[in-house]
C-alpha positions in Angstrom: 14.5 -8.9 77.9 10.8 -8.9 78.3 8.8 -11.5 76.3 5.3 -10.9 75.0 2.4 -13.0 76.2 0.7 -15.3 73.6 -2.4 -13.1 73.6 -0.3 -10.0 73.0 1.5 -11.6 70.1 -1.8 -12.7 68.5 -3.2 -9.2 68.9 -0.1 -7.7 67.3 -0.3 -10.1 64.4 -4.0 -9.2 63.8 -3.1 -5.5 63.9 -0.4 -6.0 61.3 -2.7 -8.0 59.1 -5.3 -5.3 59.3 -2.7 -2.6 58.6 -1.5 -4.6 55.6 -5.1 -5.0 54.3 -5.7 -1.3 54.8 -2.6 -0.5 52.7 -3.7 -2.8 50.0 -7.2 -1.2 49.9 -5.5 2.2 49.8 -3.3 1.2 46.9 -6.3 -0.4 45.1 -8.3 2.8 45.5 -5.4 4.9 44.2 -5.0 2.6 41.1 -8.7 2.8 40.5 -8.5 6.5 40.7 -5.8 6.4 38.0 -8.0 4.3 35.7 -11.1 6.5 36.1 -9.4 9.9 35.8 -7.5 9.5 32.6 -7.4 12.6 30.3 -10.3 13.1 28.0 -9.6 12.3 24.4 -9.1 15.2 22.0 -12.1 16.7 20.3 -13.0 15.8 16.7 -11.8 19.1 15.2 -8.4 18.6 16.8 -8.1 15.1 15.3 -8.9 16.5 11.9 -6.5 19.4 12.2 -3.6 17.5 13.7 -2.4 15.8 10.5 -2.1 19.2 8.8 -0.4 20.7 11.9 2.1 17.9 12.0 2.9 18.2 8.3 6.4 19.6 8.0 5.4 21.7 5.1 3.1 23.8 7.2 5.0 23.8 10.5 7.1 26.7 11.8 9.0 27.6 14.9 8.5 30.8 16.9 12.2 30.7 17.8 13.3 31.1 14.2 13.4 34.3 12.2 11.1 34.8 9.2 14.0 34.1 6.8 14.9 30.9 8.6 11.2 29.7 8.5 11.1 30.5 4.8 14.3 28.6 4.1 13.0 25.7 6.2 9.7 25.6 4.3 11.4 25.7 0.9 14.1 23.1 1.9 11.3 20.8 3.1 9.3 21.4 -0.1 12.4 21.0 -2.3 14.8 18.5 -0.7 17.3 19.1 -3.5 18.3 22.4 -1.8 19.7 20.3 1.1 21.6 18.2 -1.4 24.1 20.8 -2.4 25.5 21.2 1.1 27.7 18.1 0.7 27.6 17.7 -3.1 30.9 17.6 -5.0 32.3 16.8 -8.4 32.8 13.1 -7.6 29.2 12.6 -6.8 28.2 14.5 -9.9 30.4 12.2 -12.0 28.5 9.2 -10.6 25.1 10.9 -11.2 26.1 11.9 -14.8 27.1 8.3 -15.7 24.0 6.9 -14.0 21.7 9.4 -15.8 23.2 8.7 -19.2 22.9 4.9 -18.6 19.3 5.5 -17.4 18.5 7.5 -20.6 19.8 4.7 -22.8 17.2 2.4 -21.3 14.5 5.0 -20.9 14.3 6.2 -24.5 13.3 2.9 -26.1 11.1 1.9 -23.2 9.2 5.2 -23.2 8.4 4.8 -26.9 7.2 1.3 -26.3 5.1 2.2 -23.3 3.5 5.1 -25.2 2.4 2.6 -27.9 1.0 0.4 -25.1 -1.0 3.3 -23.8 -2.3 3.9 -27.4 -0.5 7.2 -27.7 2.0 8.5 -30.3 5.6 7.7 -29.5 6.7 11.2 -28.6 4.3 11.3 -25.7 6.3 8.6 -24.0 9.4 10.7 -24.4 7.6 13.8 -23.1 6.7 11.8 -20.0 10.4 11.1 -19.4 11.2 14.8 -19.3 8.9 16.9 -17.1 7.8 14.5 -14.3 11.5 13.4 -13.6 12.6 17.0 -13.4 9.8 17.9 -10.9 10.5 14.8 -8.9 14.2 15.4 -8.8 13.5 18.7 -7.0 10.7 17.6 -4.7 11.3 13.8 -4.1 13.1 12.3 -1.2 14.4 9.1 -2.9 17.9 9.1 -4.3 17.5 6.1 -6.6 14.0 6.0 -8.0 13.7 6.7 -11.7 10.5 8.4 -12.8 8.8 8.0 -16.1 6.1 5.9 -18.0 5.7 2.3 -16.8 4.1 -0.7 -18.3 1.4 -1.3 -15.7 0.1 2.2 -15.7 0.2 2.4 -19.5 -1.9 -0.8 -19.7 -4.3 0.5 -17.1 -4.8 3.8 -19.0 -5.4 2.1 -22.3 -7.8 -0.5 -20.9 -9.9 2.1 -18.9 -9.7 5.2 -21.2 -10.6 3.4 -24.5 -14.0 2.5 -22.9 -14.8 6.2 -22.6 -13.2 7.5 -25.9 -12.2 5.1 -28.7 -8.6 6.0 -29.9 -9.3 4.5 -33.3 -12.3 6.7 -34.0 -11.1 10.0 -32.4 -7.4 9.9 -31.5 -7.2 13.6 -30.5 -10.1 13.3 -28.1 -8.6 10.1 -26.6 -5.2 11.9 -26.1 -6.9 14.9 -24.4 -8.9 12.5 -22.2 -5.6 10.9 -21.1 -4.1 14.3 -20.3 -7.2 15.0 -18.2 -6.9 11.7 -16.3 -3.2 12.6 -15.7 -4.3 16.0 -14.2 -6.8 14.3 -11.8 -4.2 11.7 -10.9 -1.8 14.4 -9.9 -4.5 16.3 -7.9 -5.3 13.1 -5.9 -1.7 12.4 -5.2 -1.1 15.9 -4.0 -4.1 15.6 -1.7 -2.8 12.3 -0.3 0.5 14.0 0.5 -0.9 17.3 2.0 -3.6 15.7 4.1 -1.4 12.7 5.0 -3.8 10.2 3.5 -1.2 7.7 2.5 -3.2 4.9 4.2 -5.5 4.9 1.2 -2.7 3.5 -0.9 -2.4 0.6 1.5 -5.9 -0.6 0.6 -4.2 -2.4 -2.2 -2.3 -4.9 -0.1 1.1 -6.4 -0.8 -0.5 -9.7 -1.8 -3.0 -8.1 -4.1 -0.2 -6.0 -5.7 1.9 -9.2 -6.3 -1.1 -10.9 -8.1 -2.1 -7.7 -10.0 1.5 -7.2 -11.2 1.8 -10.8 -12.4 -1.6 -10.7 -14.2 -0.8 -7.3 -15.8 2.6 -8.6 -16.9 1.1 -11.5 -18.8 -1.6 -9.2 -20.3 1.1 -6.7 -21.4 3.0 -9.6 -23.0 -0.1 -10.8 -24.9 -0.8 -7.2 -26.1 2.7 -7.2 -27.6 1.8 -10.0 -29.9 0.3 -7.4 -32.2 3.7 -5.7 -32.7 5.7 -8.9 -32.5 3.7 -10.7 -35.3 2.9 -7.6 -37.3 -0.9 -8.1 -36.9 -2.8 -5.2 -38.6 -6.3 -6.0 -37.0 -6.2 -6.6 -33.3 -8.8 -6.6 -30.5 -9.3 -3.7 -28.2 -10.2 -6.0 -25.3 -7.5 -6.9 -22.8 -8.6 -10.3 -21.4 -6.5 -13.3 -22.4 -9.4 -15.1 -24.2 -10.1 -12.1 -26.5 -6.4 -11.5 -27.2 -5.6 -15.2 -28.0 -8.8 -15.4 -30.2 -7.7 -12.3 -32.1 -4.2 -13.8 -32.6 -5.6 -17.1 -33.8 -8.0 -15.5 -36.3 -5.2 -13.3 -37.7 -2.8 -16.2 -38.1 -5.5 -18.2 -39.8 -6.8 -15.2 -41.9 -10.3 -15.7 -40.5 -11.0 -12.0 -40.2 -10.9 -9.2 -42.9 -7.4 -7.7 -43.2 -6.3 -10.2 -40.6 -2.9 -10.6 -42.0 0.4 -11.0 -40.2 3.9 -10.8 -41.6 6.5 -13.4 -40.5 9.4 -10.9 -41.0 8.1 -8.9 -38.0 8.3 -12.1 -35.9 11.8 -12.9 -37.1 13.1 -9.4 -36.2 11.3 -9.3 -32.9 12.3 -12.8 -31.7 15.9 -12.3 -32.7 16.3 -9.2 -30.7 14.2 -10.6 -27.8 16.7 -13.4 -27.5 19.5 -10.9 -27.5 17.8 -8.8 -24.8 17.1 -11.8 -22.6 20.7 -13.0 -23.0 22.0 -9.6 -22.0 19.6 -9.6 -19.0 20.9 -13.0 -17.9 24.5 -12.0 -18.2 23.8 -8.8 -16.2 22.3 -10.8 -13.4 25.0 -13.4 -13.4 27.9 -10.9 -13.3 27.1 -7.7 -11.4 30.0 -5.9 -13.1 28.1 -6.3 -16.4 25.1 -4.4 -15.2 25.5 -2.0 -18.1 25.0 -4.8 -20.6 21.2 -5.2 -20.2 21.0 -1.4 -19.8 22.4 -0.5 -23.2 20.9 -3.6 -24.9 17.5 -2.0 -25.7 19.2 1.1 -27.3 21.6 -1.1 -29.3 18.6 -3.2 -30.4 16.8 -0.1 -31.6 19.8 1.2 -33.5 20.6 -2.1 -35.2 17.0 -3.0 -36.1 16.4 0.5 -37.5 19.6 0.2 -39.6 18.4 -3.3 -40.8 15.0 -2.0 -41.8 16.4 1.1 -43.5 19.2 -0.8 -45.5 17.1 -3.7 -46.6 13.8 -1.7 -47.1 12.1 -4.2 -44.9 9.1 -1.8 -44.4 8.2 -2.5 -48.1 7.9 -6.2 -47.1 5.3 -5.9 -44.3 7.5 -4.8 -41.4 5.6 -2.3 -39.3 7.6 0.8 -38.4 7.2 3.7 -36.0 7.2 6.3 -38.8 7.0 10.0 -37.8 8.0 11.0 -34.3 7.3 14.7 -33.6 10.4 16.8 -33.1 10.8 19.4 -30.3 10.2 19.9 -26.6 7.0 19.2 -24.8 4.2 21.4 -26.2 1.7 22.9 -23.9 -1.5 20.9 -23.4 -3.3 23.2 -20.9 -6.0 24.1 -23.5 -6.5 20.3 -24.2 -7.7 19.4 -20.7 -11.4 18.6 -20.6 -12.2 19.9 -17.2 -15.8 20.9 -18.1 -16.5 18.2 -20.6 -19.1 15.4 -20.5 -16.5 12.8 -19.4 -15.0 14.8 -16.5 -16.5 12.4 -14.0 -15.0 9.4 -15.7 -11.7 11.1 -15.9 -11.7 11.8 -12.2 -12.6 8.1 -11.4 -9.8 6.8 -13.7 -7.4 9.4 -12.3 -8.1 8.1 -8.7 -7.4 4.5 -9.7 -4.3 5.5 -11.7 -3.1 7.6 -8.7 -3.4 4.8 -6.3 -1.7 2.2 -8.6 1.1 4.6 -9.5 1.8 5.5 -5.9 1.7 1.9 -4.7 4.3 0.9 -7.3 6.5 3.9 -6.7 6.4 3.5 -2.9 7.2 -0.2 -3.1 10.1 0.5 -5.5 11.4 3.5 -3.5 11.2 1.9 -0.1 13.0 -1.3 -1.2 16.0 0.5 -2.5 16.0 3.1 0.3 16.2 0.2 2.9 19.3 -1.2 1.0 21.0 2.2 1.3 20.0 2.6 5.0 17.7 5.6 4.9 13.9 6.1 5.1 11.6 7.7 2.6 9.1 10.4 3.6 5.9 9.0 2.2 4.0 12.3 2.2 6.8 14.1 0.4 6.8 11.2 -2.2 3.1 11.6 -2.8 3.4 15.4 -3.1 6.4 15.1 -5.5 4.6 12.5 -7.7 1.4 14.6 -7.7 3.2 17.8 -8.7 5.1 16.0 -11.4 1.9 14.6 -12.9 0.0 17.9 -12.7 2.9 19.6 -14.4 3.0 16.7 -16.9 -0.7 17.1 -17.8 0.1 20.7 -18.8 3.0 19.6 -21.0 1.6 16.7 -23.0 2.6 13.9 -20.6 0.6 11.0 -19.2 0.8 9.4 -15.8 4.3 8.8 -14.6 5.6 6.9 -11.6 8.7 5.0 -10.4 9.9 2.2 -12.6 11.4 -0.9 -11.0 13.6 -1.9 -13.9 15.0 1.7 -14.5 15.4 2.2 -10.7 17.4 -1.0 -10.5 19.6 0.3 -13.4 20.0 3.6 -11.6 21.0 1.9 -8.4 23.5 -0.4 -10.2 25.0 2.5 -11.9 25.9 3.9 -8.4 23.8 7.0 -8.6 24.3 9.4 -5.6 21.2 11.5 -5.8 18.1 12.5 -7.8 20.4 14.5 -10.1 20.6 11.4 -12.3 16.9 12.0 -13.1 17.8 15.5 -14.3 20.6 14.1 -16.5 18.2 11.5 -18.0 15.6 14.2 -18.7 18.2 16.5 -20.4 19.4 13.5 -22.5 15.8 12.8 -23.6 15.4 16.5 -24.5 18.4 16.2 -26.7 16.9 13.1 -28.3 13.7 15.0 -29.0 15.6 17.9 -30.6 18.1 16.0 -32.6 17.4 12.3 -33.2 13.6 11.9 -33.7 14.0 11.6 -37.5 16.4 8.6 -37.0 13.5 6.7 -35.3 11.3 6.8 -38.4 12.4 3.2 -39.5 12.3 1.7 -36.1 10.3 -1.5 -36.3 7.3 -1.9 -34.0 8.5 -5.5 -33.3 11.6 -4.2 -31.5 9.5 -2.1 -29.2 7.4 -5.2 -28.4 10.5 -7.2 -27.7 11.9 -4.5 -25.4 8.6 -4.5 -23.4 8.6 -8.3 -23.3 12.2 -8.4 -22.0 11.2 -6.2 -19.1 8.2 -8.2 -18.0 9.8 -11.1 -16.1 10.7 -8.7 -13.3 7.0 -8.1 -12.7 6.2 -11.8 -12.1 7.4 -12.8 -8.6 6.5 -16.5 -8.2 8.7 -16.9 -5.2 6.8 -14.1 -3.4 3.5 -15.7 -4.3 4.7 -19.0 -2.8 5.7 -17.2 0.3 2.3 -15.6 0.6 0.7 -19.0 0.3 2.8 -20.4 3.1 2.2 -17.5 5.5 -1.4 -16.4 4.9 -3.9 -18.4 2.8 -6.5 -15.5 2.8 -3.8 -13.1 1.5 -3.1 -15.6 -1.2 -6.8 -15.5 -2.2 -6.4 -11.8 -2.8 -3.3 -12.4 -4.8 -4.8 -15.1 -7.0 -8.0 -13.2 -7.3 -6.2 -10.1 -8.7 -4.2 -12.3 -11.0 -7.2 -14.2 -12.5 -9.4 -11.1 -12.6 -6.8 -9.1 -14.7 -6.0 -12.1 -16.8 -9.5 -13.3 -17.7 -11.7 -10.2 -17.4 -10.1 -6.8 -17.2 -7.7 -4.6 -15.2 -10.3 -2.9 -13.1 -12.0 -6.2 -12.3 -8.8 -7.6 -11.0 -8.4 -4.5 -8.8 -12.0 -4.8 -7.5 -11.6 -8.5 -6.7 -8.3 -7.9 -4.9 -9.6 -5.0 -2.8 -12.9 -6.8 -2.1 -11.1 -9.8 -0.7 -8.8 -7.6 1.4 -11.9 -5.8 2.8 -13.7 -9.0 3.4 -10.8 -10.2 5.4 -11.0 -7.1 7.6 -14.7 -7.4 7.9 -14.6 -11.0 8.9 -11.9 -10.3 11.5 -14.1 -7.4 12.9 -17.3 -9.5 13.0 -15.6 -12.6 14.5 -13.1 -11.0 17.0 -10.7 -13.1 19.0 -12.3 -13.8 22.4 -10.0 -15.7 24.8 -10.3 -17.4 28.2 -7.4 -16.5 30.4 -5.7 -18.5 33.1 -2.8 -17.7 35.5 0.6 -19.0 34.5 2.1 -20.9 37.5 4.5 -19.0 39.8 3.7 -15.7 38.0 1.1 -12.9 38.1 0.6 -13.2 34.3 -2.8 -14.3 32.8 -2.6 -15.8 29.3 -4.8 -17.6 26.8 -5.4 -21.2 28.1 -5.6 -22.5 24.5 -2.1 -21.2 23.8 -0.7 -22.0 27.2 -2.2 -25.3 28.5 -0.3 -24.9 31.8 -2.3 -21.8 32.6 -4.8 -22.5 35.4 -8.3 -21.0 35.8 -9.5 -19.7 39.1 -12.6 -21.7 40.3 -15.7 -19.6 40.1 -14.0 -16.8 38.1 -14.1 -16.5 34.3 -11.4 -14.2 32.9 -12.1 -13.2 29.3 -10.0 -11.0 26.9 -11.4 -9.3 23.8 -8.6 -9.4 21.2 -10.2 -6.8 18.9 -9.4 -3.1 18.2 -13.1 -2.2 18.5 -16.3 -3.3 20.2 -18.9 -2.1 17.7 -22.2 -2.8 16.0 -20.5 -5.5 13.8 -19.2 -7.7 16.6 -20.8 -6.7 19.9 -23.6 -9.2 19.8 -21.1 -12.0 19.0 -19.0 -11.0 22.1 -22.1 -11.1 24.3 -23.4 -14.5 23.0 -19.9 -16.0 23.3 -19.5 -14.9 26.9 -23.0 -16.1 27.9 -22.3 -19.4 26.2 -19.1 -19.9 28.1 -20.8 -19.2 31.4 -23.5 -21.7 30.6 -20.9 -24.3 29.7 -19.0 -23.7 32.9 -22.1 -24.0 34.9 -23.0 -27.2 33.0 -19.7 -28.8 33.8 -20.3 -28.1 37.5 -24.0 -28.6 37.8 -23.5 -31.5 40.2 -21.5 -29.1 42.5 -22.8 -26.5 44.9 -23.8 -23.0 43.8 -20.4 -21.7 45.1 -18.6 -24.0 42.6 -20.3 -22.3 39.6 -19.2 -19.0 37.9 -19.6 -16.2 40.3 -17.6 -13.4 38.6 -16.7 -12.5 35.0 -13.6 -10.4 34.4 -13.4 -8.6 31.1 -9.7 -7.8 30.1 -9.9 -4.7 27.8 -6.3 -3.8 27.2 -6.5 -4.5 23.5 -9.8 -2.7 23.0 -9.1 0.7 21.5 -12.6 1.9 20.9 -16.3 1.2 21.6 -19.4 2.6 20.0 -23.0 3.0 21.2 -23.9 -0.5 20.1 -21.0 -1.9 22.1 -22.0 0.1 25.2 -25.6 -1.2 24.9 -24.3 -4.8 24.7 -22.1 -4.3 27.8 -25.1 -3.0 29.7 -27.2 -6.0 28.6 -24.4 -8.3 29.6 -24.1 -6.7 33.0 -27.9 -7.0 33.6 -27.9 -10.7 32.5 -25.0 -11.4 34.8 -26.5 -9.5 37.7 -29.7 -11.5 37.4 -27.7 -14.7 37.8 -25.8 -13.2 40.8 -22.6 -13.0 38.9 -20.3 -10.0 39.4 -18.9 -8.1 36.4 -15.4 -6.5 36.4 -13.4 -4.6 33.8 -9.6 -4.5 33.6 -7.5 -1.7 32.1 -9.9 -0.1 29.6 -8.2 2.4 27.3 -8.8 6.2 27.8 -11.1 6.5 24.9 -13.2 3.5 26.1 -13.3 4.6 29.8 -14.3 8.1 28.7 -17.3 6.8 26.7 -18.3 4.4 29.5 -18.3 7.3 32.0 -20.4 9.5 29.7 -22.9 6.7 29.2 -23.0 6.2 33.1 -22.0 2.5 32.7 -19.2 3.0 35.2 -21.7 4.2 37.8 -23.9 1.1 37.1 -21.2 -1.5 37.7 -19.5 0.5 40.4 -16.1 2.2 40.3 -14.6 -0.3 42.7 -15.0 -3.0 40.0 -12.6 -1.5 37.5 -9.0 -2.7 38.0 -5.6 -2.0 36.5 -4.5 -5.7 36.3 -6.2 -9.1 36.1 -4.5 -10.3 39.2 -6.0 -7.4 41.2 -9.5 -8.2 39.8 -9.1 -11.9 40.6 -8.0 -11.2 44.2 -10.9 -8.7 44.7 -13.4 -11.3 43.4 -12.0 -14.0 45.7 -12.2 -11.7 48.7 -15.8 -10.9 47.9 -16.5 -14.6 47.2 -15.2 -15.7 50.6 -16.8 -12.8 52.4 -20.3 -13.9 51.1 -22.2 -16.1 53.5 
């Protein structure tokens, strides 16, 4: 067998190395071609039309017939049509019992919440009829119970009375509330149709926890008027004004500031009963019906006591007349061209966001237990249509109630039919039993509302937020204190402002990390998180951990990079020039977008580095980023060969260039 001479073997090895280097260069050129020839991002008009196009309500298939497309549209708009495919008598029995159980809790609560909203009692009952019926046909949740809730009732009373005083002109106040309800429904429908549900997320979870807790305490303080039988009470909602009003009434320091102890005796007695029933229901799941029927039992017993002993003659405040009959039309009462239409739209927007936030939180929590997912856009559309229809039929803003949804869930409801059963039961109450509510004491309504408030105060969740994220806890405590000591809208503004400030701070001060190679791997990670990661001498690898390089943070990024280069050079100023930073690699995988200010800063950074003899490389820019950099000719300025797919490739290219330099 012939053997090669040493010179021939050396020449063959050189040829193989050159071939290997040629293949590597070919692969690098191919990968660079991939990076630079990504598809152009869609135009602006396509981005705006895509949400509507993807909406199931407006989508159709060419393969289907006209009838099939029509049925698909209506079944998407009315999910209840799909329910009857597998619905049977056994499921209806469960829904019937759940609906009746739900109505026993809803009737007394609705009357109490109407009083909290400064409306006549029948309007709370009206709100438990039309919106639940609309939602049952259009909503996607099986468990959520729709109707008036404490937080929205307090919100309406605190915001609307600043525009129209209910004590001076009750009819105008009622009409203004109907107008607010109409606008709330319009906004909710718009959120669903245009897929704008992200607007609801501006009220973060932490802010919602604080807002709910503050609102619960405020609602409780507002009930002191009914619980103590105070005839003259403040219209302000902050804790200082309420406690001052209570103190002056108890001490008779204001005209007609009387209170009647018999109201307190009746209210506290039944409040103890309601809390005991709630405790027993939580302790034994089989007794879930006990706290459910307790409010209705309390109303019946307290009404009998007042009627038999003529307690209303001894200072006990009673409900008196509750209008009989179904929901009357209120279309002609809407003030759509009045002087307060702008204020109605503003309050409607706030009410829409709060109502949707509460409903989505309630619906998603119970849907996750049952193992299915809610369609957020359908929920918004269903809530909005329910409130629009409600504004036409003497209802105020309705949403999902946590306490009633929990009762519905515990009663083993199978579908939204339970809402229909509840609404029909309330209709029967309006037609047959309203006269029996004449002697119902206001103190019992206050005690029913007070018994439902502990579920709104989640101390455990607040402690969890404190442990996980201190800035989120600031939003939580800011909302809580704002609602408690100033007003509901102030609490919301504080919470949203802190949440926005958090986002702005994160945008202005983005995460900028120095990367190093993890030993025995090709991975480059943050050297602060992984101390074992080693930096390549003369090469500074930097990652921008921000979604956008924009006017708010671009200068910070530039100054931070230049500062690091100066510090690196300072540490090695006793070494030769080749020991200093000779290349900067910018890892851009996390960077989703760049604006003109960001491009200008990149150009300035490139010029500064070029003047120092430092090469500038980019790694894996996203398609929107690379498109803008190509349009701005920045890619041509730095050279297409200095854009890489991975950090390892960029480092190897910089090392090759470094050792090739004389």
